[in-house]
Backbone of each chain as nested JSON, in Angstrom:
{
  "chains": [
    {"id": "A", "residues": [
      {"number": 1, "name": "UNK", "atoms": {"N": [152.596, 155.532, -57.719], "CA": [151.906, 154.5, -58.506], "C": [151.027, 153.692, -57.391]}},
      {"number": 2, "name": "UNK", "atoms": {"N": [151.348, 153.553, -56.254], "CA": [150.517, 152.646, -55.374], "C": [149.179, 153.587, -55.04]}},
      {"number": 3, "name": "UNK", "atoms": {"N": [149.499, 154.808, -55.035], "CA": [148.326, 155.824, -54.794], "C": [147.327, 155.732, -56.136]}},
      {"number": 4, "name": "UNK", "atoms": {"N": [147.94, 155.529, -57.213], "CA": [147.029, 155.569, -58.394], "C": [146.227, 154.191, -58.355]}},
      {"number": 5, "name": "UNK", "atoms": {"N": [146.933, 153.095, -57.882], "CA": [146.156, 151.865, -57.856], "C": [145.113, 151.95, -56.801]}},
      {"number": 6, "name": "UNK", "atoms": {"N": [145.413, 152.623, -55.687], "CA": [144.514, 152.689, -54.618], "C": [143.153, 153.566, -55.223]}},
      {"number": 7, "name": "UNK", "atoms": {"N": [143.491, 154.516, -55.688], "CA": [142.34, 155.387, -56.246], "C": [141.526, 154.619, -57.294]}},
      {"number": 8, "name": "UNK", "atoms": {"N": [142.217, 153.97, -58.137], "CA": [141.646, 153.166, -59.347], "C": [140.703, 152.112, -58.652]}},
      {"number": 9, "name": "UNK", "atoms": {"N": [141.245, 151.419, -57.537], "CA": [140.482, 150.528, -56.826], "C": [139.259, 150.964, -56.267]}},
      {"number": 10, "name": "UNK", "atoms": {"N": [139.348, 152.265, -55.733], "CA": [138.229, 152.842, -54.929], "C": [137.163, 153.243, -55.948]}},
      {"number": 11, "name": "UNK", "atoms": {"N": [137.463, 153.713, -57.112], "CA": [136.644, 154.058, -58.147], "C": [135.94, 152.9, -58.667]}},
      {"number": 12, "name": "UNK", "atoms": {"N": [136.701, 151.765, -59.011], "CA": [135.956, 150.632, -59.587], "C": [135.075, 149.962, -58.532]}},
      {"number": 13, "name": "UNK", "atoms": {"N": [135.637, 149.902, -57.334], "CA": [134.855, 149.377, -56.18], "C": [133.521, 150.023, -55.876]}},
      {"number": 14, "name": "UNK", "atoms": {"N": [133.649, 151.476, -56.03], "CA": [132.479, 152.253, -55.897], "C": [131.457, 152.028, -56.908]}},
      {"number": 15, "name": "UNK", "atoms": {"N": [132.016, 152.006, -58.087], "CA": [131.008, 151.775, -59.246], "C": [130.271, 150.493, -59.041]}},
      {"number": 16, "name": "UNK", "atoms": {"N": [131.144, 149.467, -58.8], "CA": [130.489, 148.065, -58.65], "C": [129.565, 148.074, -57.541]}},
      {"number": 17, "name": "UNK", "atoms": {"N": [129.905, 148.686, -56.525], "CA": [128.917, 148.594, -55.265], "C": [127.565, 149.389, -55.734]}},
      {"number": 18, "name": "UNK", "atoms": {"N": [127.656, 150.533, -56.41], "CA": [126.647, 151.227, -56.811], "C": [125.752, 150.582, -57.827]}},
      {"number": 19, "name": "UNK", "atoms": {"N": [126.404, 149.962, -58.75], "CA": [125.532, 149.152, -59.738], "C": [124.92, 147.962, -59.206]}},
      {"number": 20, "name": "UNK", "atoms": {"N": [125.684, 147.151, -58.292], "CA": [125.116, 145.971, -57.711], "C": [123.985, 146.349, -56.733]}},
      {"number": 21, "name": "UNK", "atoms": {"N": [124.061, 147.544, -56.072], "CA": [122.984, 147.991, -55.201], "C": [121.888, 148.286, -55.853]}},
      {"number": 22, "name": "UNK", "atoms": {"N": [122.026, 148.952, -57.137], "CA": [120.795, 149.336, -57.827], "C": [120.15, 148.146, -58.447]}},
      {"number": 23, "name": "UNK", "atoms": {"N": [121.061, 147.221, -58.985], "CA": [120.379, 145.864, -59.441], "C": [119.629, 145.145, -58.227]}},
      {"number": 24, "name": "UNK", "atoms": {"N": [120.187, 145.161, -57.199], "CA": [119.664, 144.413, -56.042], "C": [118.403, 145.045, -55.539]}},
      {"number": 25, "name": "UNK", "atoms": {"N": [118.18, 146.365, -55.615], "CA": [116.999, 147.113, -55.325], "C": [115.919, 146.636, -56.335]}},
      {"number": 26, "name": "UNK", "atoms": {"N": [116.298, 146.632, -57.632], "CA": [115.462, 146.382, -58.733], "C": [114.896, 145.015, -58.509]}},
      {"number": 27, "name": "UNK", "atoms": {"N": [115.849, 144.004, -58.325], "CA": [115.468, 142.729, -58.188], "C": [114.549, 142.393, -57.08]}},
      {"number": 28, "name": "UNK", "atoms": {"N": [114.849, 143.075, -55.931], "CA": [114.162, 142.891, -54.809], "C": [112.706, 143.33, -54.975]}},
      {"number": 29, "name": "UNK", "atoms": {"N": [112.594, 144.469, -55.694], "CA": [111.126, 144.948, -56.05], "C": [110.386, 144.238, -56.756]}},
      {"number": 30, "name": "UNK", "atoms": {"N": [111.102, 143.418, -57.826], "CA": [110.398, 142.475, -58.801], "C": [109.996, 141.224, -58.053]}},
      {"number": 31, "name": "UNK", "atoms": {"N": [110.971, 140.729, -57.129], "CA": [110.7, 139.617, -56.351], "C": [109.588, 139.835, -55.421]}},
      {"number": 32, "name": "UNK", "atoms": {"N": [109.491, 140.97, -54.84], "CA": [108.38, 141.133, -54.061], "C": [107.079, 141.19, -54.628]}},
      {"number": 33, "name": "UNK", "atoms": {"N": [106.98, 141.706, -55.767], "CA": [105.679, 141.794, -56.572], "C": [105.261, 140.563, -56.974]}},
      {"number": 34, "name": "UNK", "atoms": {"N": [106.444, 139.607, -57.547], "CA": [106.134, 138.187, -57.88], "C": [105.73, 137.429, -56.706]}},
      {"number": 35, "name": "UNK", "atoms": {"N": [106.167, 137.686, -55.517], "CA": [105.868, 136.912, -54.457], "C": [104.314, 136.974, -53.998]}},
      {"number": 36, "name": "UNK", "atoms": {"N": [103.96, 138.428, -54.149], "CA": [102.566, 138.754, -53.845], "C": [101.638, 138.091, -54.835]}},
      {"number": 37, "name": "UNK", "atoms": {"N": [101.937, 138.102, -56.055], "CA": [101.16, 137.354, -57.114], "C": [101.098, 136.028, -56.771]}},
      {"number": 38, "name": "UNK", "atoms": {"N": [102.268, 135.271, -56.436], "CA": [102.182, 133.963, -56.288], "C": [101.224, 133.577, -54.968]}},
      {"number": 39, "name": "UNK", "atoms": {"N": [101.479, 134.381, -53.964], "CA": [100.666, 134.129, -52.781], "C": [99.138, 134.257, -53.128]}},
      {"number": 40, "name": "UNK", "atoms": {"N": [98.745, 135.27, -53.979], "CA": [97.34, 135.459, -54.295], "C": [96.883, 134.183, -55.121]}},
      {"number": 41, "name": "UNK", "atoms": {"N": [97.763, 133.889, -55.96], "CA": [97.419, 132.783, -56.966], "C": [97.223, 131.396, -56.235]}},
      {"number": 42, "name": "UNK", "atoms": {"N": [98.176, 131.097, -55.224], "CA": [98.168, 129.842, -54.619], "C": [97.28, 129.796, -53.481]}},
      {"number": 43, "name": "UNK", "atoms": {"N": [96.811, 130.942, -53.049], "CA": [95.75, 131.089, -51.887], "C": [94.392, 131.14, -52.438]}},
      {"number": 44, "name": "UNK", "atoms": {"N": [94.195, 130.798, -53.673], "CA": [92.799, 130.949, -54.311], "C": [91.925, 129.739, -54.094]}},
      {"number": 45, "name": "UNK", "atoms": {"N": [91.272, 129.335, -55.046], "CA": [90.291, 128.312, -54.898], "C": [89.006, 128.952, -54.409]}},
      {"number": 46, "name": "UNK", "atoms": {"N": [87.898, 128.122, -54.426], "CA": [86.682, 128.748, -54.007], "C": [85.816, 127.578, -53.626]}}
    ]},
    {"id": "B", "residues": [
      {"number": 1, "name": "UNK", "atoms": {"N": [128.553, 140.715, -52.891], "CA": [127.126, 141.156, -53.2], "C": [126.79, 140.449, -54.718]}},
      {"number": 2, "name": "UNK", "atoms": {"N": [127.811, 140.764, -55.681], "CA": [127.715, 140.203, -56.873], "C": [127.382, 138.709, -56.963]}},
      {"number": 3, "name": "UNK", "atoms": {"N": [128.022, 137.876, -56.067], "CA": [127.937, 136.565, -56.045], "C": [126.529, 136.289, -55.61]}},
      {"number": 4, "name": "UNK", "atoms": {"N": [125.9, 137.101, -54.653], "CA": [124.456, 136.879, -54.206], "C": [123.592, 137.057, -55.32]}},
      {"number": 5, "name": "UNK", "atoms": {"N": [123.801, 138.026, -56.114], "CA": [122.886, 138.428, -57.2], "C": [122.926, 137.248, -58.205]}},
      {"number": 6, "name": "UNK", "atoms": {"N": [124.11, 136.816, -58.468], "CA": [124.328, 135.684, -59.477], "C": [123.614, 134.484, -58.917]}},
      {"number": 7, "name": "UNK", "atoms": {"N": [123.784, 134.188, -57.565], "CA": [123.007, 132.999, -57.218], "C": [121.608, 133.109, -57.145]}},
      {"number": 8, "name": "UNK", "atoms": {"N": [121.082, 134.365, -56.963], "CA": [119.447, 134.614, -57.096], "C": [119.132, 134.329, -58.6]}},
      {"number": 9, "name": "UNK", "atoms": {"N": [119.92, 134.729, -59.415], "CA": [119.593, 134.591, -60.845], "C": [119.426, 132.969, -61.214]}},
      {"number": 10, "name": "UNK", "atoms": {"N": [120.364, 132.193, -60.623], "CA": [120.352, 130.816, -60.927], "C": [119.219, 130.164, -60.099]}},
      {"number": 11, "name": "UNK", "atoms": {"N": [119.086, 130.48, -58.853], "CA": [118.248, 129.63, -58.028], "C": [116.891, 130.211, -57.883]}},
      {"number": 12, "name": "UNK", "atoms": {"N": [116.693, 131.468, -57.982], "CA": [115.503, 132.195, -57.927], "C": [114.534, 131.713, -58.879]}},
      {"number": 13, "name": "UNK", "atoms": {"N": [114.959, 131.55, -60.207], "CA": [113.996, 131.008, -61.272], "C": [113.524, 129.634, -61.018]}},
      {"number": 14, "name": "UNK", "atoms": {"N": [114.471, 128.662, -60.488], "CA": [114.056, 127.54, -60.052], "C": [113.034, 127.504, -59.064]}},
      {"number": 15, "name": "UNK", "atoms": {"N": [113.074, 128.468, -57.985], "CA": [112.207, 128.458, -57.02], "C": [110.751, 128.864, -57.56]}},
      {"number": 16, "name": "UNK", "atoms": {"N": [110.743, 130.003, -58.317], "CA": [109.363, 130.277, -58.916], "C": [108.957, 129.039, -59.784]}},
      {"number": 17, "name": "UNK", "atoms": {"N": [109.699, 128.407, -60.692], "CA": [109.18, 127.459, -61.445], "C": [108.511, 126.278, -60.585]}},
      {"number": 18, "name": "UNK", "atoms": {"N": [109.416, 125.984, -59.534], "CA": [108.909, 124.772, -58.707], "C": [107.659, 125.03, -57.988]}},
      {"number": 19, "name": "UNK", "atoms": {"N": [107.31, 126.238, -57.399], "CA": [106.164, 126.556, -56.789], "C": [105.037, 126.614, -57.619]}},
      {"number": 20, "name": "UNK", "atoms": {"N": [105.202, 127.153, -58.839], "CA": [104.005, 127.356, -59.785], "C": [103.682, 125.985, -60.494]}},
      {"number": 21, "name": "UNK", "atoms": {"N": [104.66, 125.031, -60.56], "CA": [104.545, 123.738, -61.017], "C": [103.71, 123.014, -60.12]}},
      {"number": 22, "name": "UNK", "atoms": {"N": [104.035, 122.917, -58.668], "CA": [103.357, 122.269, -57.77], "C": [101.799, 122.854, -57.652]}},
      {"number": 23, "name": "UNK", "atoms": {"N": [101.701, 124.147, -57.755], "CA": [100.351, 124.711, -57.905], "C": [99.42, 124.035, -59.039]}},
      {"number": 24, "name": "UNK", "atoms": {"N": [100.174, 124.067, -60.254], "CA": [99.51, 123.558, -61.4], "C": [99.048, 122.039, -61.123]}},
      {"number": 25, "name": "UNK", "atoms": {"N": [99.976, 121.19, -60.551], "CA": [99.807, 119.841, -60.221], "C": [98.711, 119.745, -59.184]}},
      {"number": 26, "name": "UNK", "atoms": {"N": [98.701, 120.613, -58.271], "CA": [97.653, 120.483, -57.229], "C": [96.302, 120.674, -57.885]}},
      {"number": 27, "name": "UNK", "atoms": {"N": [96.323, 121.733, -58.86], "CA": [95.009, 122.128, -59.728], "C": [94.55, 120.872, -60.379]}},
      {"number": 28, "name": "UNK", "atoms": {"N": [95.475, 120.122, -61.141], "CA": [95.023, 119.032, -61.856], "C": [94.37, 117.893, -61.049]}},
      {"number": 29, "name": "UNK", "atoms": {"N": [95.129, 117.717, -59.971], "CA": [94.683, 116.642, -58.99], "C": [93.246, 116.919, -58.38]}},
      {"number": 30, "name": "UNK", "atoms": {"N": [93.29, 118.27, -58.0], "CA": [91.997, 118.6, -57.45], "C": [90.765, 118.598, -58.447]}},
      {"number": 31, "name": "UNK", "atoms": {"N": [90.892, 118.852, -59.724], "CA": [89.921, 118.517, -60.708], "C": [89.712, 117.088, -60.97]}},
      {"number": 32, "name": "UNK", "atoms": {"N": [90.742, 116.182, -60.904], "CA": [90.498, 114.851, -61.08], "C": [89.562, 114.184, -59.945]}},
      {"number": 33, "name": "UNK", "atoms": {"N": [89.786, 114.663, -58.702], "CA": [88.996, 114.18, -57.656], "C": [87.575, 114.804, -57.625]}},
      {"number": 34, "name": "UNK", "atoms": {"N": [87.578, 116.144, -58.075], "CA": [86.261, 116.784, -58.01], "C": [85.344, 116.089, -59.132]}},
      {"number": 35, "name": "UNK", "atoms": {"N": [85.907, 115.604, -60.186], "CA": [85.127, 114.814, -61.25], "C": [84.53, 113.661, -60.586]}},
      {"number": 36, "name": "UNK", "atoms": {"N": [85.412, 112.965, -59.796], "CA": [84.955, 111.722, -59.116], "C": [83.984, 112.084, -58.071]}},
      {"number": 37, "name": "UNK", "atoms": {"N": [84.003, 113.281, -57.362], "CA": [82.993, 113.601, -56.394], "C": [81.623, 113.927, -57.233]}},
      {"number": 38, "name": "UNK", "atoms": {"N": [81.704, 114.359, -58.313], "CA": [80.629, 114.713, -59.315], "C": [79.852, 113.439, -59.443]}},
      {"number": 39, "name": "UNK", "atoms": {"N": [80.478, 112.393, -59.726], "CA": [79.757, 111.135, -60.013], "C": [79.357, 110.411, -58.771]}},
      {"number": 40, "name": "UNK", "atoms": {"N": [80.173, 110.416, -57.768], "CA": [79.9, 109.695, -56.56], "C": [78.843, 110.31, -55.617]}},
      {"number": 41, "name": "UNK", "atoms": {"N": [78.906, 111.643, -55.704], "CA": [78.053, 112.624, -54.91], "C": [78.822, 113.023, -53.61]}},
      {"number": 42, "name": "UNK", "atoms": {"N": [79.881, 112.486, -53.29], "CA": [80.79, 112.891, -52.232], "C": [82.177, 112.203, -52.372]}},
      {"number": 43, "name": "UNK", "atoms": {"N": [83.111, 112.635, -51.497], "CA": [84.495, 112.138, -51.761], "C": [84.518, 110.808, -50.857]}},
      {"number": 44, "name": "UNK", "atoms": {"N": [84.776, 109.625, -51.709], "CA": [84.724, 108.383, -50.993], "C": [86.122, 108.327, -50.206]}},
      {"number": 45, "name": "UNK", "atoms": {"N": [86.047, 107.398, -49.241], "CA": [87.187, 106.993, -48.361], "C": [88.472, 106.802, -49.18]}},
      {"number": 46, "name": "UNK", "atoms": {"N": [88.153, 105.761, -50.007], "CA": [89.299, 105.379, -50.962], "C": [89.889, 106.476, -51.755]}},
      {"number": 47, "name": "UNK", "atoms": {"N": [88.959, 107.349, -52.409], "CA": [89.398, 108.396, -53.022], "C": [90.199, 109.439, -52.227]}},
      {"number": 48, "name": "UNK", "atoms": {"N": [89.797, 109.616, -50.896], "CA": [90.454, 110.53, -50.026], "C": [91.912, 110.202, -49.613]}},
      {"number": 49, "name": "UNK", "atoms": {"N": [91.958, 108.783, -49.652], "CA": [93.386, 108.272, -49.162], "C": [94.117, 108.301, -50.46]}},
      {"number": 50, "name": "UNK", "atoms": {"N": [93.64, 108.083, -51.51], "CA": [94.302, 108.204, -52.748], "C": [94.822, 109.779, -52.956]}},
      {"number": 51, "name": "UNK", "atoms": {"N": [93.999, 110.635, -52.8], "CA": [94.229, 111.997, -52.947], "C": [95.414, 112.493, -51.963]}},
      {"number": 52, "name": "UNK", "atoms": {"N": [95.279, 112.087, -50.832], "CA": [96.373, 112.386, -49.781], "C": [97.737, 111.892, -50.168]}},
      {"number": 53, "name": "UNK", "atoms": {"N": [97.667, 110.624, -50.672], "CA": [99.016, 109.937, -51.097], "C": [99.494, 110.618, -52.324]}},
      {"number": 54, "name": "UNK", "atoms": {"N": [98.541, 111.236, -53.225], "CA": [98.975, 111.715, -54.44], "C": [99.663, 113.095, -54.152]}},
      {"number": 55, "name": "UNK", "atoms": {"N": [99.053, 113.906, -53.173], "CA": [99.643, 114.984, -52.821], "C": [100.966, 115.015, -52.074]}},
      {"number": 56, "name": "UNK", "atoms": {"N": [101.044, 113.86, -51.32], "CA": [102.342, 113.71, -50.546], "C": [103.431, 113.398, -51.539]}},
      {"number": 57, "name": "UNK", "atoms": {"N": [103.1, 112.73, -52.658], "CA": [104.044, 112.145, -53.522], "C": [104.798, 113.289, -54.317]}},
      {"number": 58, "name": "UNK", "atoms": {"N": [104.252, 114.488, -54.35], "CA": [104.889, 115.57, -54.964], "C": [105.289, 116.648, -53.999]}},
      {"number": 59, "name": "UNK", "atoms": {"N": [105.533, 116.224, -52.767], "CA": [106.007, 116.933, -51.654], "C": [105.199, 118.259, -51.262]}},
      {"number": 60, "name": "UNK", "atoms": {"N": [103.729, 117.907, -51.303], "CA": [102.795, 118.954, -50.891], "C": [101.777, 118.212, -50.004]}},
      {"number": 61, "name": "UNK", "atoms": {"N": [102.173, 117.831, -48.77], "CA": [101.236, 117.178, -47.955], "C": [99.944, 117.933, -47.601]}},
      {"number": 62, "name": "UNK", "atoms": {"N": [98.924, 117.224, -47.764], "CA": [97.515, 117.757, -47.444], "C": [97.359, 118.159, -46.016]}},
      {"number": 63, "name": "UNK", "atoms": {"N": [96.919, 119.403, -45.711], "CA": [96.634, 119.963, -44.465], "C": [95.243, 119.839, -44.196]}},
      {"number": 64, "name": "UNK", "atoms": {"N": [94.454, 120.168, -45.104], "CA": [92.997, 120.005, -44.873], "C": [92.155, 119.89, -46.063]}},
      {"number": 65, "name": "UNK", "atoms": {"N": [90.957, 119.203, -45.969], "CA": [90.291, 118.898, -47.241], "C": [88.746, 119.41, -46.805]}},
      {"number": 66, "name": "UNK", "atoms": {"N": [88.217, 120.2, -47.6], "CA": [86.824, 120.711, -47.354], "C": [85.976, 120.055, -48.375]}},
      {"number": 67, "name": "UNK", "atoms": {"N": [85.028, 119.114, -48.186], "CA": [84.366, 118.514, -49.172], "C": [83.121, 117.708, -48.39]}},
      {"number": 68, "name": "UNK", "atoms": {"N": [82.238, 117.14, -49.162], "CA": [81.278, 116.198, -48.597], "C": [82.049, 114.897, -48.391]}},
      {"number": 69, "name": "UNK", "atoms": {"N": [82.445, 114.364, -47.34], "CA": [83.435, 113.239, -47.212], "C": [82.712, 111.974, -46.621]}},
      {"number": 70, "name": "UNK", "atoms": {"N": [82.932, 110.824, -47.146], "CA": [82.535, 109.608, -46.71], "C": [83.08, 109.28, -45.3]}},
      {"number": 71, "name": "UNK", "atoms": {"N": [84.384, 109.568, -45.132], "CA": [85.063, 109.389, -44.005], "C": [84.553, 110.097, -42.75]}},
      {"number": 72, "name": "UNK", "atoms": {"N": [83.753, 111.105, -43.061], "CA": [83.189, 111.884, -41.921], "C": [81.659, 111.551, -41.735]}},
      {"number": 73, "name": "UNK", "atoms": {"N": [81.358, 110.515, -42.555], "CA": [79.952, 109.999, -42.289], "C": [78.998, 110.84, -42.973]}},
      {"number": 74, "name": "UNK", "atoms": {"N": [79.385, 111.787, -43.987], "CA": [78.456, 112.577, -44.618], "C": [77.681, 111.978, -45.756]}},
      {"number": 75, "name": "UNK", "atoms": {"N": [76.421, 112.196, -45.878], "CA": [75.679, 111.583, -47.133], "C": [76.142, 112.07, -48.4]}},
      {"number": 76, "name": "UNK", "atoms": {"N": [75.666, 111.373, -49.364], "CA": [75.866, 111.929, -50.947], "C": [75.116, 112.989, -51.184]}},
      {"number": 77, "name": "UNK", "atoms": {"N": [75.535, 113.841, -51.965], "CA": [74.801, 115.005, -52.429], "C": [74.17, 114.397, -53.774]}},
      {"number": 78, "name": "UNK", "atoms": {"N": [72.736, 114.607, -54.073], "CA": [72.308, 114.014, -55.245], "C": [71.887, 114.99, -56.354]}},
      {"number": 79, "name": "UNK", "atoms": {"N": [71.696, 114.457, -57.511], "CA": [71.417, 115.374, -58.588], "C": [70.001, 115.919, -58.398]}},
      {"number": 80, "name": "UNK", "atoms": {"N": [69.794, 117.142, -58.657], "CA": [68.535, 117.893, -58.354], "C": [68.308, 118.975, -59.336]}},
      {"number": 81, "name": "UNK", "atoms": {"N": [67.811, 118.555, -60.445], "CA": [67.616, 119.604, -61.603], "C": [66.679, 120.716, -61.165]}},
      {"number": 82, "name": "UNK", "atoms": {"N": [65.766, 120.437, -60.226], "CA": [64.893, 121.42, -59.777], "C": [65.36, 122.409, -58.806]}},
      {"number": 83, "name": "UNK", "atoms": {"N": [66.479, 122.137, -58.225], "CA": [67.193, 123.183, -57.294], "C": [68.705, 122.911, -57.456]}},
      {"number": 84, "name": "UNK", "atoms": {"N": [69.353, 123.616, -58.356], "CA": [70.789, 123.436, -58.697], "C": [71.631, 123.582, -57.474]}},
      {"number": 85, "name": "UNK", "atoms": {"N": [71.21, 124.632, -56.665], "CA": [72.061, 124.94, -55.535], "C": [72.158, 123.696, -54.637]}},
      {"number": 86, "name": "UNK", "atoms": {"N": [70.988, 122.947, -54.422], "CA": [71.126, 121.873, -53.59], "C": [72.061, 120.616, -54.109]}},
      {"number": 87, "name": "UNK", "atoms": {"N": [72.368, 120.646, -55.349], "CA": [73.153, 119.676, -55.823], "C": [74.59, 120.105, -56.23]}},
      {"number": 88, "name": "UNK", "atoms": {"N": [75.02, 121.122, -55.659], "CA": [76.242, 121.635, -55.707], "C": [77.292, 120.782, -54.906]}},
      {"number": 89, "name": "UNK", "atoms": {"N": [78.379, 120.244, -55.473], "CA": [79.373, 119.712, -54.76], "C": [80.751, 120.39, -55.006]}},
      {"number": 90, "name": "UNK", "atoms": {"N": [81.566, 120.569, -53.876], "CA": [82.768, 121.234, -53.915], "C": [83.863, 120.509, -53.293]}},
      {"number": 91, "name": "UNK", "atoms": {"N": [85.076, 120.869, -53.676], "CA": [86.261, 120.414, -53.0], "C": [87.176, 121.429, -52.906]}},
      {"number": 92, "name": "UNK", "atoms": {"N": [87.802, 121.673, -51.648], "CA": [88.898, 122.54, -51.378], "C": [89.944, 121.938, -50.564]}},
      {"number": 93, "name": "UNK", "atoms": {"N": [91.178, 122.03, -51.135], "CA": [92.384, 121.296, -50.623], "C": [93.398, 122.314, -50.274]}},
      {"number": 94, "name": "UNK", "atoms": {"N": [93.856, 122.226, -49.02], "CA": [94.961, 123.108, -48.477], "C": [96.18, 122.197, -48.32]}},
      {"number": 95, "name": "UNK", "atoms": {"N": [97.188, 122.608, -48.982], "CA": [98.362, 121.639, -48.711], "C": [99.756, 122.761, -48.619]}},
      {"number": 96, "name": "UNK", "atoms": {"N": [100.723, 121.964, -47.924], "CA": [101.896, 122.879, -47.464], "C": [103.035, 122.335, -48.197]}},
      {"number": 97, "name": "UNK", "atoms": {"N": [103.583, 123.198, -49.239], "CA": [104.653, 122.752, -49.982], "C": [105.836, 122.599, -49.128]}},
      {"number": 98, "name": "UNK", "atoms": {"N": [106.726, 121.502, -49.409], "CA": [108.008, 121.031, -48.654], "C": [108.992, 121.071, -49.722]}},
      {"number": 99, "name": "UNK", "atoms": {"N": [110.179, 121.691, -49.693], "CA": [110.559, 122.619, -48.47], "C": [109.786, 123.879, -48.831]}},
      {"number": 100, "name": "UNK", "atoms": {"N": [109.845, 124.788, -47.828], "CA": [109.246, 126.052, -47.766], "C": [109.806, 126.822, -49.038]}},
      {"number": 101, "name": "UNK", "atoms": {"N": [108.948, 127.319, -50.067], "CA": [109.426, 127.94, -51.287], "C": [109.7, 129.411, -51.125]}},
      {"number": 102, "name": "UNK", "atoms": {"N": [110.439, 129.787, -52.151], "CA": [110.742, 131.234, -52.472], "C": [111.608, 131.834, -51.337]}},
      {"number": 103, "name": "UNK", "atoms": {"N": [112.611, 131.168, -50.85], "CA": [113.46, 131.538, -49.809], "C": [114.591, 132.252, -50.567]}},
      {"number": 104, "name": "UNK", "atoms": {"N": [114.721, 132.18, -51.769], "CA": [116.047, 132.863, -52.518], "C": [115.772, 134.325, -52.427]}},
      {"number": 105, "name": "UNK", "atoms": {"N": [114.675, 134.808, -52.159], "CA": [114.553, 136.326, -51.858], "C": [115.56, 136.832, -50.793]}},
      {"number": 106, "name": "UNK", "atoms": {"N": [116.009, 135.983, -49.785], "CA": [116.828, 136.394, -48.793], "C": [118.141, 136.728, -49.4]}},
      {"number": 107, "name": "UNK", "atoms": {"N": [118.554, 136.223, -50.666], "CA": [119.77, 136.515, -51.138], "C": [119.928, 137.991, -51.628]}},
      {"number": 108, "name": "UNK", "atoms": {"N": [118.687, 138.565, -51.905], "CA": [118.755, 139.994, -52.397], "C": [117.991, 140.97, -51.37]}},
      {"number": 109, "name": "UNK", "atoms": {"N": [117.832, 140.324, -50.19], "CA": [117.272, 141.148, -49.0], "C": [115.84, 141.522, -49.289]}},
      {"number": 110, "name": "UNK", "atoms": {"N": [115.013, 140.618, -50.086], "CA": [113.653, 140.743, -50.31], "C": [112.853, 140.05, -49.482]}},
      {"number": 111, "name": "UNK", "atoms": {"N": [111.484, 140.221, -49.535], "CA": [110.624, 139.342, -48.726], "C": [110.639, 137.96, -49.006]}},
      {"number": 112, "name": "UNK", "atoms": {"N": [110.395, 137.01, -47.918], "CA": [110.048, 135.64, -48.167], "C": [108.813, 135.402, -47.436]}},
      {"number": 113, "name": "UNK", "atoms": {"N": [108.13, 134.393, -48.018], "CA": [106.781, 133.98, -47.469], "C": [107.081, 133.492, -45.991]}},
      {"number": 114, "name": "UNK", "atoms": {"N": [106.085, 133.61, -45.176], "CA": [106.221, 133.001, -43.85], "C": [106.087, 131.495, -43.929]}},
      {"number": 115, "name": "UNK", "atoms": {"N": [106.229, 130.922, -42.684], "CA": [105.938, 129.557, -42.573], "C": [104.553, 129.022, -42.927]}},
      {"number": 116, "name": "UNK", "atoms": {"N": [103.618, 130.135, -42.881], "CA": [102.324, 129.664, -43.07], "C": [101.906, 129.65, -44.536]}},
      {"number": 117, "name": "UNK", "atoms": {"N": [102.919, 129.771, -45.463], "CA": [102.681, 129.673, -46.912], "C": [101.851, 128.257, -47.237]}},
      {"number": 118, "name": "UNK", "atoms": {"N": [100.779, 128.393, -47.97], "CA": [100.03, 127.214, -48.342], "C": [99.605, 127.437, -49.686]}},
      {"number": 119, "name": "UNK", "atoms": {"N": [99.283, 126.343, -50.364], "CA": [98.759, 126.266, -51.647], "C": [97.263, 125.82, -51.451]}},
      {"number": 120, "name": "UNK", "atoms": {"N": [96.408, 126.577, -51.9], "CA": [94.824, 126.287, -51.65], "C": [94.281, 126.259, -53.089]}},
      {"number": 121, "name": "UNK", "atoms": {"N": [93.668, 125.031, -53.461], "CA": [92.979, 124.902, -54.629], "C": [91.5, 124.378, -54.399]}},
      {"number": 122, "name": "UNK", "atoms": {"N": [90.677, 124.822, -55.276], "CA": [89.239, 124.242, -55.106], "C": [88.389, 124.601, -56.192]}},
      {"number": 123, "name": "UNK", "atoms": {"N": [87.231, 124.001, -56.195], "CA": [86.307, 124.058, -57.302], "C": [84.997, 123.409, -56.935]}},
      {"number": 124, "name": "UNK", "atoms": {"N": [83.841, 123.69, -57.715], "CA": [82.654, 123.148, -57.383], "C": [82.01, 122.721, -58.763]}},
      {"number": 125, "name": "UNK", "atoms": {"N": [81.2, 121.716, -58.673], "CA": [80.424, 121.198, -59.858], "C": [78.992, 120.742, -59.254]}},
      {"number": 126, "name": "UNK", "atoms": {"N": [78.182, 120.31, -60.263], "CA": [76.946, 119.911, -59.921], "C": [76.9, 118.408, -59.923]}},
      {"number": 127, "name": "UNK", "atoms": {"N": [76.498, 117.782, -58.857], "CA": [76.364, 116.37, -58.586], "C": [75.534, 115.624, -59.817]}},
      {"number": 128, "name": "UNK", "atoms": {"N": [76.053, 114.588, -60.234], "CA": [75.26, 113.649, -61.343], "C": [74.93, 112.45, -60.623]}},
      {"number": 129, "name": "UNK", "atoms": {"N": [75.019, 112.327, -59.293], "CA": [74.766, 111.087, -58.566], "C": [73.134, 111.085, -58.48]}},
      {"number": 130, "name": "UNK", "atoms": {"N": [72.444, 109.908, -58.893], "CA": [71.102, 109.923, -58.841], "C": [70.593, 108.979, -57.56]}},
      {"number": 131, "name": "UNK", "atoms": {"N": [71.25, 107.873, -57.365], "CA": [70.926, 107.11, -56.336], "C": [71.722, 107.429, -55.102]}},
      {"number": 132, "name": "UNK", "atoms": {"N": [71.018, 107.186, -53.807], "CA": [71.731, 107.591, -52.597], "C": [72.916, 106.565, -52.25]}}
    ]}
  ]
}
């Protein structure tokens, strides 16, 4: 029983880590793009 | 990691909103004083002090002002229909948002702007000032 719980924990933990890693990568990419846009916008003027 | 992502969702949006609002406010103020320059032919000392105080009031202290300024002893730029380039007046303001914006990127290991992040707004018009 303990082994089953351990395996279940590993599977769920692995899935959670994979999904959150993918979300973080996507968010990071979007954030960097937004940051670049904001820097161009706020560094404007003429 | 999940907590960091959730924190980013909550505070990241506030971060973007705050800096874009500051930029919008800086643009509005720049246009307000540019119109005064258009009438005056230069940025008067009183207007300059008022401008600096206005920017400080929304946590964006002015770092530099590029314009024809009375405080620097510069003469007025006068209306000149014969040579429009000669009657061009401009205003460019560089300010530093406080606190430093967009730091929430650290939560998701993304880029953050350096300490040199500044808001720069500016514009130009033709002077309407006739008398020196």
